[in-house]
C-alpha positions, 0 to 999 in steps of 0.5 A: 727845428728843435722844440726850443726853437719852435717855442722861441719862435712862437714867443717872438710871434706872440710878443710882436703881435700883441705889441702891434695890437696894443698900439693899434687899439690904444684908446682915445682919451678925449680932453676934459670939457667945462660946462660954462656960459660964454659971455654975450656980445652984440648979435650973439646971445650967451652960449651955454654949453660944454667947452674945451678951454685953454688954461687961462680961458682965452680960447674956447671951442664948443664941444660936440658929443658926436663928431662924425667923419665927413660931416661939416659942423658949425663950431663956435669959438671964443678967442681974444677979440679981433685976433685971427683964429687959425685952426688945425687938426691931425689924426693921432691914431693913423694917417689921414688928410688934415682937418678941414677948418674954415674961419670966416674973416676976423670978427671984432668981438671975441665970438668966432663962427667956424666950420670944421670937418674931420675927413675920417673917423679916429682920434684927433688933436685940434689946435686953435691959435689966436695971437700968442694964445693956444688951445689944444684938445683931443676928441674922438670922431665916429664913422658917419653912419649913412641911413638910406631913405629906403630903410625908413 
């Protein structure tokens, strides 16, 4: 193999490897949140929190600072009153089972309690739909760090 052939092979290998690394290590850019108070309703006090919202603020989902893989979270949502909420989620930076989301019935108010569990860590896109309204947000899910009782 000539010197030029070795250089060309090295260049192709380095270029291919760096291209794989950059796509595999691309950072997750979480969606912006707004600090706001959701309106109070009978049985639900005002919720002051950081929220993901759509442009016309018809759908809101409460932001969590640290989503953990495999941990179920009770997540308040606000959506048009009496309209069924459908929540889906997919991992953006790798393969994974879909987000596990439960929505208990359809409340007559705008408030909707839900359960959400991300099966694995990574960068996730969550979509909430209620009627013709939609909210999409991106969030980072961290690995679940189990702490054994013996360590305490």
